[in-house]
N, C-alpha and C positions, 0 to 999 in steps of 0.2 A: 753436432758430426758423428756418423756410427765408429765405434772403434776407439773412440777418443779413452784411456787408461783413467784412472782414478788418479786421484791427489796423491803424492809420496812427498816424504821426507827422510833423511838418512841419505846413508852413501848408495850407492848400486853398484853394480859389475860392469854394465856397458857405458863408455862414454858419451856423452853428448852428441861428440861429430858422429861416432857409429851409428845411432839413432837416427841422425839426420841422414845419414846417407842411407842406409836401412830403407826409409821413407819415401825416399827418393828413387831407390832400388825398384820397391814395388809399383809407382807412378812418376816415372820419367817427367811427365806435365803437371805435377802437385801444386796448388800454389805454397809461396811461404805460412801464410796465413794458418793453413791446413796443417802445413808442419808442423808449427807453433804447438798449434793445438795436441795433435798427437803425441807429440816429446812432451809437452807439459815446460814449452821455454816462450821466451818472449820472440816477437818477431823481428825485435832488433838481434838479439839471442843467434834467432837461426841466421838471419842476413849476416853478421857475422863468421859462425859456421862455413857457411855456403863459399862468405870468401877466403877463409884459411885453404879449402880442398879445391879450391880453383888456383888459387895462388902455389898452393904445392902440386899442381896437376891430376889428383884423383877424380877431380871435375870439372866439365865444361857447359856452358849454354849457348843456347841460341835463342832470342827472340823472337816472335813472331807475333806482331801486334800487341796485343796486353801479356802474350803469353810465352811464358820461357820453358823451355825444354831443356832438360840436363842429360846430360851423357857422365856416366862412371866409365873410368878407366881400368876393364877389372882387371888387367894384369899388372897393373903398378905395387911394389912391393909396399907393406903395412911401412909406418915409421921408427918403431921399437924396437931395439937389440935384441929381445928375445922372442919377437916373433921374424925374427930375420928367415928369409924368402918365403912368407909367407904371402899372398896375394890379397886384394880385394876382394876378389871374385869367391875365396875363401872363407872370409869374413862374412859376405853375404850370405854366402848358402848356407851359415849355421843359423844369423840374425832373420833369413827368410821363411826359412825351412820350419825356425820354431813357431813363428808368427803364424805361421799359414795352418799348423796343428793345433794350435791354441784358440782360432778360429771356427775350426773342425771342428773340436771335441765341447762339447760344454763341459763348465766345471761342475764336478759334483758335490753337494749343499749337505 
């Protein structure tokens, strides 16, 4: 799969929930297998994260045959009090902008 990041260990700034949401925002028809590869998570972990996001109203899906189409609620407010008033759309605009810039600009070595 193109765009799968290298393996990483240790702490990171972005949670797995945010990573999964960003991948879905980039492609609403993405397969769980591809989300898992992109986020470096197991398919089971991605399924649990999607269930969490759906349970709290950040995400929903419709099924068409074997394909899921996800819908993100962009106006939903982030959960942590430190992000009070910030929406999912504002988080995704930051994450997706960063991702598109990284794809367009080759890294100098």
